[in-house]
C-alpha positions in Angstrom: 19.3 20.5 8.1 16.4 18.5 9.8 15.5 15.1 8.0 12.0 16.8 7.2 13.8 19.8 5.6 16.0 17.3 3.7 13.0 15.3 2.4 11.1 18.4 1.5 14.1 19.5 -0.7 14.4 16.1 -2.4 10.7 15.9 -3.3 10.1 19.5 -3.9 9.3 18.9 -7.8 7.7 15.3 -7.6 6.7 12.6 -5.3 9.4 9.7 -4.9 9.4 6.4 -3.6 11.3 5.7 -0.3 13.6 3.4 -2.4 14.6 6.1 -4.8 15.1 8.6 -2.1 17.6 6.2 -0.4 19.4 5.6 -3.7 19.7 9.1 -4.9 20.3 11.0 -1.6 22.2 11.1 1.6 18.8 10.5 3.5 18.9 6.7 4.4 15.8 6.4 6.5 14.0 2.9 6.6 10.4 2.5 5.6 9.1 2.9 9.3 11.2 6.1 9.9 9.8 7.6 6.5 6.4 6.8 7.7 6.8 8.3 11.1 8.3 11.4 9.6 5.2 11.8 7.2 2.8 11.3 10.2 4.9 13.9 12.3 4.3 16.6 9.6 0.9 15.8 8.0 0.5 19.4 6.8 3.8 19.1 4.8 3.9 15.4 3.6 1.4 12.7 2.3 2.0 9.0 1.7 1.6 7.7 -1.9 1.9 4.4 -3.4 3.7 3.8 -6.8 2.6 0.9 -9.2 4.8 -2.1 -9.1 4.6 -4.9 -11.6 5.9 -8.4 -11.9 7.9 -9.6 -14.9 4.7 -10.4 -16.8 3.4 -7.0 -16.3 0.8 -7.9 -13.7 0.3 -5.3 -10.9 1.7 -6.3 -7.4 -0.2 -5.0 -4.5 0.5 -2.9 -2.5 2.8 -0.7 -4.7 6.0 1.0 -3.7 5.7 3.2 -0.7 6.6 6.9 -1.2 5.9 10.4 -0.2 4.9 13.7 -1.9 5.1 17.4 -0.6 1.7 18.9 0.1 2.8 22.1 1.8 5.7 24.6 2.1 
């Protein structure tokens, strides 16, 4: 199974951050590799950002990088 197919299977129900994908699957790409994969298949994947907050609840910019499925 290709990395693209693996990624599609992991995020088929909802978007996930790159960190969560690495923690909960066997797909261990770094952020640059995830970004390259998303750019390689723009009809299939889209980049997303997840809110990230500090200990006081203040938003940290930029948020956590992630990916969502846009096509099948």
